Backbone as a ProteinNet text record, in pm:
[ID]
protein_1_A
[PRIMARY]
ESPRRWALSERKFEHRSGMITKSATRAFALSRLGPGPGDLIWDVGSGSGSVAIECARLGGAAIAVERDPESCARIRRNTKRHGVSVHLVEGEAPGALHNLPAPDAVFVGGTGRGFEEIVKHCAVSTRRSVVFALVGLERVVPAARILEGCGLEVETTFLQTSRMKGVGGLHRLAAESNAFIVSGERS
[TERTIARY]
84	0	88.3	57.1	132.7	100	198.6	171.3	79.3	2.2	-87.2	-10.7	98.5	178.9	324.8	395.2	539.3	598.6	730.5	799.9	751	761.8	713.9	786.8	721.5	780.2	907.8	999.6	1122.6	1092.6	979.9	941.4	917.8	897.5	873.1	1001.8	1116.4	1245.5	1331.2	1402.1	1504.4	1623.4	1675.9	1790.5	1878.3	1995.7	2092.7	2087.8	2042	2050	2004.1	1893	1842	1913.9	2007.3	2081.6	1996.5	1905.8	1815.3	1776.1	1753	1701.5	1559	1537.9	1408.8	1298.3	1177	1061.6	1046.9	1052.1	1034.6	1148.2	1269.5	1385.2	1370.7	1327.6	1307.8	1200.6	1093	985.8	1040.3	1119.3	1176.9	1273.6	1359.6	1455.5	1383.3	1278.3	1201.9	1139.7	1098.1	1039.4	1143.3	1269.5	1377.1	1427.4	1418.5	1460.7	1357.2	1229.2	1121.3	1119.1	1136	1141.8	1007.8	1013.9	891.9	925.7	824.6	847	946.6	1041.3	1141.2	1265.1	1265	1380	1475.8	1604.2	1706.3	1760.8	1752.9	1797.8	1910.8	2018.4	2124.5	2097.1	2116.6	2111.3	2248.9	2334.4	2474.8	2490.6	2554.6	2563.2	2425.6	2370	2228.3	2184.2	2273.7	2237.9	2130.9	2007.9	1895	1827.8	1860.4	1796.4	1665.2	1630.5	1498	1470.8	1569.4	1545.9	1533.8	1622.5	1614.6	1480.6	1437.3	1310.6	1193.5	1194.2	1085.9	1083.9	1201.1	1206.9	1151.2	1185.5	1133.5	982.4	932.6	787.5	714.3	782.9	723.4	745.1	799.7	810.7	947.6	1042.4	1176.4	1259.2	1363.7	1463	1566.6	1603.5	1693.1	1817.2	1928.7	2055.4	2101.3	2118	2169.2	2317.8	2399.1	2543.5	2577.4	2634.2	2662.8	2790.1	2877.9	3005.9	3001	2909	2905.1	2826.9	2889.2	2821	2693.1	2691.7	2570.3	2457.3	2492.5	2391.2	2339.4	2426.9	2383.5	2281.1	2304.3	2208.1	2075.2	2080.6	1956.9	1881.8	1955.9	1892.4	1818.7	1882.2	1816.8	1687.2	1693.2	1572.9	1464.9	1504.3	1406.6	1342	1419.5	1359.8	1261.3	1297.7	1205.6	1077.9	1092.6	976.4	880	935.6	851.8	815.8	863.3	824.3	870.8	989.8	1042.5	1176.8	1221	1351	1444.8	1554.1	1660.3	1790.2	1863.1	1993.2	2093.6	2158.9	2252.9	2396.4	2472.8	2614.7	2690.1	2758.4	2835.5	2974.6	2996.7	3126.2	3126.2	3243.7	3261.3	3267.5	3189.2	3195.9	3323.4	3383.9	3335.2	3365.5	3458.8	3497	3381.8	3287.2	3174.4	3079.2	3092.5	3001.4	3047	3174	3232.5	3172.8	3124.5	3070.8	2919.1	2852.8	2705.9	2646.8	2528.1	2460.8	2424.5	2423.9	2396.4	2258.5	2251.8	2124.6	2046.4	1916.1	1834.1	1848.4	1860.7	1875.4	1959.6	2025.1	2112.7	2081.3	2070.1	2059.7	2185.8	2246.8	2363.7	2330.5	2323	2288.6	2404.8	2497.4	2614.9	2737.3	2822	2941.6	3061.3	3155.4	3277.9	3396.7	3497.1	3617.2	3581.4	3656.1	3637.1	3513.2	3471.3	3346.2	3341.5	3445	3442.3	3439.1	3509.8	3507.7	3368.7	3303.1	3166.8	3071.8	3080.5	2993.3	3011.7	3137.4	3163.7	3117.8	3147.3	3107.3	2954.7	2882.9	2736.1	2684.1	2745.6	2700.9	2718.8	2832	2853.5	2779.3	2743.4	2675.5	2525.7	2462.5	2316.8	2259.2	2142.6	2070.8	1980	1938.5	1839.8	1880.7	1905.8	1928.1	2015.1	2075.2	2153.9	2104.3	2083.1	2035.1	2124.2	2176.1	2258.7	2184.5	2184.2	2136.2	2260.8	2292.8	2417.6	2389.7	2463.1	2450.9	2570.7	2683.2	2803.1	2805.4	2804	2803.6	2922.4	3036.1	3156.9	3144.7	3047.4	3031.1	2931	2850.3	2741	2792.3	2877.1	2925.7	3010.8	3105.1	3180	3090.2	2989.1	2898.1	2826.4	2774.7	2703.6	2796.3	2918.4	3013.6	3047	3069	3101.9	2983.7	2861.9	2743.4	2728.7	2745.2	2737.7	2844.9	2966.9	3077.1	3052	2964.9	2928.1	2804.2	2760.1	2649.7	2510.3	2498.3	2366.1	2316.7	2186.1	2123	2105	2160.1	2169	2072.1	2013.5	1926.6	1971.6	1988.4	2023.7	1915.3	1863.9	1755.8	1797.1	1772.1	1796	1662.4	1652.5	1529.7	1552.6	1461	1465.2	1326.4	1319.7	1189.4	1178.4	1057	1024.6	889.2	867.9	737.5	681.5	550	484.4	483.9	519.1	522.9	443.8	369.8	296.2	385.4	377.3	450.5	347.2	297	187.3	67.1	11.9	-101.8	-60.8	69.3	119.3	180.2	208.9	272.8	394.9	494.4	615	660.2	747.7	807.9	942.5	960.5	1087	1161.8	1282.9	1363.5	1384.3	1367	1383.6	1509	1525	1644	1669.4	1793.5	1836.9	1916.8	1893.5	1971.1	1971.5	2084.7	2094	2067.1	1975	1948.6	2007.7	2111.6	2175.6	2135.3	2061.9	2016.9	2062.6	2099.9	2139.6	2054.1	2010.7	1921.2	1972.3	1962.7	1999	1891.8	1937.1	1842.3	1776.6
-118.2	0	124.2	217.6	341.6	435.4	510.5	602.8	715.5	767.2	878.6	1008.2	1023	1144.1	1108	1196.8	1183.3	1323.1	1331.6	1457.6	1505	1414.1	1438.9	1555.7	1615.9	1725.2	1679	1772	1741	1690.9	1732	1688.9	1537.3	1473.4	1329.3	1247.4	1317.3	1250.1	1306.1	1218.3	1263.9	1309.7	1428.6	1478.6	1564.3	1595.9	1672.4	1819.9	1904.9	2050.5	2100.3	2051.1	2097.7	2040.2	1947.6	1885.5	1772.3	1812.7	1717.9	1778.5	1695	1744.1	1791.8	1921.8	1982.2	1923.9	1929.7	1868.5	1911.1	2041	2089.1	2041.9	2043.5	1994.7	1845.1	1772.4	1627.2	1596.1	1673.8	1652.2	1665.5	1769.9	1791.6	1678.7	1641.5	1533.9	1402.4	1371.9	1249	1249.3	1366.1	1373.2	1340	1369.1	1337.7	1194	1140.6	1002	902.7	934.6	847.7	710.7	700	567.2	494.9	366.1	285.8	139.5	54.2	-89.3	-144.4	-220.7	-281.7	-197	-71	16.6	4.1	20.4	27.2	169.3	233.4	372	377.8	446.6	477.5	615.7	632.9	763.4	783.3	859.5	874.9	999.6	983.4	1093.3	1111.3	1001.7	991.6	1075.7	1106.1	1193.8	1135.2	1180.1	1129.7	1010	987.7	880.3	919.8	1048.1	1090.7	1052.7	1069.3	1037.2	886.1	808.7	662.5	612	667.6	626.2	660.1	779.3	817.6	722.7	687.6	594.5	458.3	411.3	282.7	289.6	401.6	418.5	414.8	456.1	455.8	322.8	223.6	88.9	50.7	144	112.2	43.1	-23.6	-76.7	33.3	63.7	175.7	131.8	188	169.7	307.1	324	448.5	430.4	523.6	520.4	639.9	613.2	720.4	686.8	786.1	764.3	792.4	877.8	920.8	821.2	763.9	664.5	716.9	841.5	897	909.3	950.7	959.1	820.3	719.5	582.3	536.5	569.6	534.9	606.3	732.3	806.8	742.2	698.9	633.4	507.9	429.6	307.9	343.1	445.5	485.3	539.6	617.1	671.9	563.3	464.7	357.2	276.5	252.6	181	262	391.4	478.8	476.3	467.6	470.6	331.9	227.9	92	46.6	91.5	51.7	-16.3	-81.6	-146.9	-66.6	-22.6	46.8	-23.3	-66	-128.7	-17.2	-21.9	81.4	33.3	111.7	85.7	192.8	149.2	242.7	255.3	365	386.4	515.8	552.9	680.2	659.9	739.2	739.2	815.3	779.7	687.6	539.9	510.3	371.5	280.5	328.7	246.1	210.8	276.6	252.9	139.8	103.9	15.4	-124	-180.8	-317.2	-322.8	-210.3	-207.9	-251.4	-311.6	-345.7	-218.4	-227.2	-111.4	-53.6	78.6	142	185	198.9	262.1	413.4	464.3	608.2	631.1	747.5	781.6	923.3	939.9	1072.5	1095.8	1212.1	1248.4	1377.2	1365.8	1481.4	1532.4	1445.1	1485	1465.6	1567.6	1557.7	1605.1	1519.7	1554.2	1537.8	1469.6	1444.3	1353.8	1368.6	1282	1315.4	1442.1	1482.4	1442.2	1477.4	1448.8	1299	1221.4	1075.7	1019.9	1076.9	1034.7	1063.1	1184.1	1221.6	1123	1098.9	1010.9	867.9	816.2	678.9	663.9	759.5	753.5	763.6	851.2	870.3	745.4	677.7	558.7	437	439.7	324.7	322.7	439.9	446	397.8	336	295	406.6	498.5	598.5	741.1	771	911	926.9	1045.9	1087.3	1225.7	1247.3	1376.2	1421.9	1542.8	1603.6	1722.3	1732.1	1851.7	1920.8	2035.6	2104.3	2242.9	2280.5	2415.8	2500.9	2439.4	2512.8	2536.7	2662	2701.3	2642.6	2628.8	2578.4	2434.3	2362.8	2221.9	2203.8	2305.1	2291.4	2268.3	2356.9	2345.4	2219.7	2189	2063.3	1939.4	1934.7	1819.5	1807.3	1918.6	1916.3	1871.7	1921.4	1884.3	1735.4	1682.9	1539.9	1455.1	1490.4	1414.4	1418.5	1536	1548.1	1463.2	1466	1387.4	1237.3	1196.3	1054.3	1020.5	1114.4	1088.5	1110.6	1180.1	1206.8	1344	1355.3	1483.8	1556.4	1676.9	1746.1	1862.7	1876	1989.4	2040.6	2171.5	2232	2330.6	2316.7	2401.5	2456.7	2585	2645.1	2655.5	2590.1	2594.9	2684.6	2777.5	2865.2	2857.3	2806.5	2789.2	2876.1	2924.1	3005.7	2960.7	2982.1	2951.9	3078.7	3090.1	3206.6	3198.7	3309.6	3318.8	3442.1	3427.8	3541.2	3626.2	3756	3852.3	3955.2	3937	4023.4	3999.4	4105.8	4093.7	4080.3	4077.3	4069.5	3932.4	3910	3784.6	3816.1	3732.2	3748.1	3611.1	3610.8	3486.7	3471.1	3357.9	3326.6	3224.7	3261.3	3171.9	3039.8	2931.2	2798.3	2730.4	2725.2	2659.9	2705.3	2689.2	2712.8	2591	2541.7	2427.7	2426.2	2387.4	2360.7	2212.7	2180.3	2040.8	2017.1	1937.9	1901.6	1757.9	1738	1602.1	1563.2	1437.9	1382.2	1261.2	1252.7	1143	1077.3	944.2	870.6	893.6	909.2	930.7	801.8
0	0	0	-86.8	-99.3	16.7	65.7	176.1	131.6	223.6	191.3	171.5	244.2	235.2	214.2	150.2	135.9	146.7	150.3	182.3	319.3	414.6	550.5	616.5	712.6	789.3	859	878.1	950.7	1091.5	1146.9	1282.4	1290.3	1178.2	1175.7	1183.2	1184.4	1186.9	1299	1365.7	1459.3	1375.2	1405.1	1329.8	1419.9	1372.4	1449.3	1409.4	1498.6	1483.4	1346.7	1298.4	1169.8	1049.9	1072.9	962.6	904.9	816.9	751.6	618	518.6	392.2	418.4	403.9	435.9	347.8	397.1	331.8	185.5	158.2	20.8	-69.6	-17.6	-94.2	-118.3	-15.6	-27.9	-131.6	-133.7	-232.5	-374.5	-396.2	-529.2	-563.6	-468.5	-492.4	-522.7	-446.8	-471.2	-610.3	-658.3	-793.1	-899.4	-872.7	-966.8	-950.5	-829.9	-805.8	-857.7	-839.4	-884.2	-820.8	-687.4	-625.3	-630.2	-652.6	-653.3	-633.9	-630.8	-611.6	-713.1	-663.2	-749.4	-771.9	-727.9	-745.8	-628.2	-655.7	-551.6	-550.5	-434.8	-420.4	-319.1	-352.7	-257.5	-200.6	-71.4	-5	58.1	-9.3	29.4	116.2	230.3	327.2	388.2	433.2	468.3	587.1	679.9	792.6	882.1	865.5	944.2	877.6	750.8	675.4	611	613.9	566.6	421.1	332.1	190.8	172.9	234.9	225	278.1	390	451.1	360.5	302.9	210.2	89.9	36.9	-76.7	-37.8	81.7	129.6	149.3	199.7	218.6	84.8	-23.2	-156.6	-229.3	-159.2	-215.1	-266.3	-265.5	-312.9	-205.5	-250.7	-158	-140.6	-17.4	7.3	83.4	40.4	110.7	155.8	286.2	342.4	370.1	322.3	345.8	433.1	550.1	646.1	722.2	739.8	808.4	957.8	1003.8	1143.4	1229.2	1333.2	1416.8	1483.2	1529.9	1591.6	1489.6	1368	1262.6	1225.9	1226.2	1198.1	1301.8	1428.1	1534.1	1509.9	1465.9	1434.4	1318.4	1216.7	1101.7	1147.5	1233.8	1284.7	1358.8	1445.1	1520.1	1425.7	1325.2	1231.6	1145.3	1101.8	1021.5	1105.8	1230.8	1320.9	1341.8	1363.8	1385.8	1267.2	1145.6	1026	974.5	1043	1007.8	871.1	830.5	699.9	718.1	613.3	613.6	524.4	582.4	508.4	544	443.7	467.9	496.2	610.8	651	630.5	555	535.4	613	717.5	799.7	741.1	673	609.9	532.8	486.3	417.1	266.8	195.5	49.7	10.8	-96.8	-199.5	-172.6	-81.5	-57.7	-24.2	56.8	100.6	-13.6	-126.9	-240	-330.6	-324.1	-424.8	-432.8	-324.9	-330.4	-322	-341	-335.3	-468.6	-465.2	-591.2	-667.9	-800.3	-885.7	-854.9	-834.4	-800.7	-924.3	-905.7	-1009.1	-999.9	-876.5	-855.6	-730.3	-726.4	-614.9	-568.7	-436.6	-376.2	-295.1	-312.2	-233.5	-159.9	-27	54	134.5	166.2	242.6	157.4	151.4	69.5	148.8	161.4	233	141	190.5	108.8	-8.2	-115.3	-231.5	-312.7	-309.3	-374.9	-522.2	-597.9	-741.9	-769.9	-687.9	-704.9	-671.8	-570	-534.4	-650.1	-706.6	-818.6	-933.4	-970.2	-1084.5	-1057.3	-937.4	-905.3	-911.9	-856.7	-860	-1003.4	-1082.6	-1220.9	-1305.5	-1289.7	-1372.3	-1317.7	-1189.9	-1129.3	-1152	-1159.8	-1163.3	-1296.4	-1287.4	-1408.1	-1459.6	-1368.2	-1408.8	-1376.2	-1248.4	-1213.1	-1088.9	-1079.1	-963.9	-925.2	-795.2	-746.7	-632.4	-643.6	-539.5	-480.5	-347.8	-278.8	-224.7	-281.3	-248.2	-192.6	-91.6	-38.4	-78	-108.9	-148.9	-297.8	-336.3	-477.1	-553.1	-483.7	-548.7	-596.5	-549.7	-589.5	-704.5	-731	-827.9	-969.6	-1020.2	-1158.3	-1177.3	-1086	-1104.8	-1106.5	-1019.9	-1018.5	-1152.6	-1203.7	-1332.3	-1445.3	-1446.5	-1552.8	-1549	-1429.7	-1418.7	-1464.5	-1421.1	-1463.3	-1615.1	-1675	-1821.5	-1888.2	-1831.8	-1886.8	-1881	-1791.2	-1778.1	-1860.6	-1944.1	-2036.5	-1980.9	-1868.9	-1813	-1858	-1874.1	-1904.1	-1771.1	-1759.4	-1631.1	-1622.2	-1505.2	-1472	-1336.1	-1325.1	-1197	-1158.6	-1037.6	-987	-851.6	-830.5	-699.7	-628.6	-513.6	-434.2	-314.1	-294.6	-178.7	-116.1	5.5	68.5	192.4	214.9	331.7	383.3	511.3	571.9	632.9	628.1	683.5	835.8	899.8	1046	1087.7	1195.2	1249.2	1337.9	1320.4	1402.8	1448	1569.4	1613.3	1524.2	1468.6	1377.4	1232.1	1204.7	1068	1041	916.5	876.4	791.5	804.6	724.3	676.6	577.8	531.9	600.4	665.8	732.7	647.5	606.1	523.3	595.8	522.2	579.4	528.8	397.4	343.1	200.6	161.3	23.7	-17.7	-136.3	-184.2	-336.4	-391.4	-534	-552.1	-641.1	-673.4	-812.1	-816.7	-943.5	-970.8	-1079.3	-1111.2	-1250.6	-1261.5	-1390.3	-1419.7	-1543.4	-1583.3	-1710.3	-1712.1	-1833.5	-1939	-2062.7	-2174.6	-2215.1
[MASK]
+++++++++++++++++++++++++++++++++++++++++++++++++++++++++++++++++++++++++++++++++++++++++++++++++++++++++++++++++++++++++++++++++++++++++++++++++++++++++++++++++++++++++++++++++++++++++++

């Protein structure tokens, strides 16, 4: 049975100090990943596991790759809370990616050392698409170039989300998040 809702609120996940792919960003990323029954999705730099969990809720098989032990514990608690199965690989990309089964789609939310190698490995491994959520402008153009060089059709979108907040009798928009979504898709 398909879930009634997806791109769940950040409140539905345990996370560290706001370090989570925000709901609106996750919704856009999920639209580019297209997870469904029979699909295998990698969530690299998984953090809270929110993207992997959403993919599993939509019927996909998900592998979360995370290097931080505290974040791995959070992923386990979040998967239990949402009643889904996510295979957790505790290790650092790109090395942790080398023995994984080929994915249909890949989401990369956390990027540390070895960024260009991670981009290339994900691009050549995926059967369908790769999606990056990036906050550092310096990573956007190199990611797009590498994906294009690997034969993927690339789209880059800047998402800026705000939520309405009441201030006395007035309302204002409070900035929530900014992210570049760089996605590559096989033709």
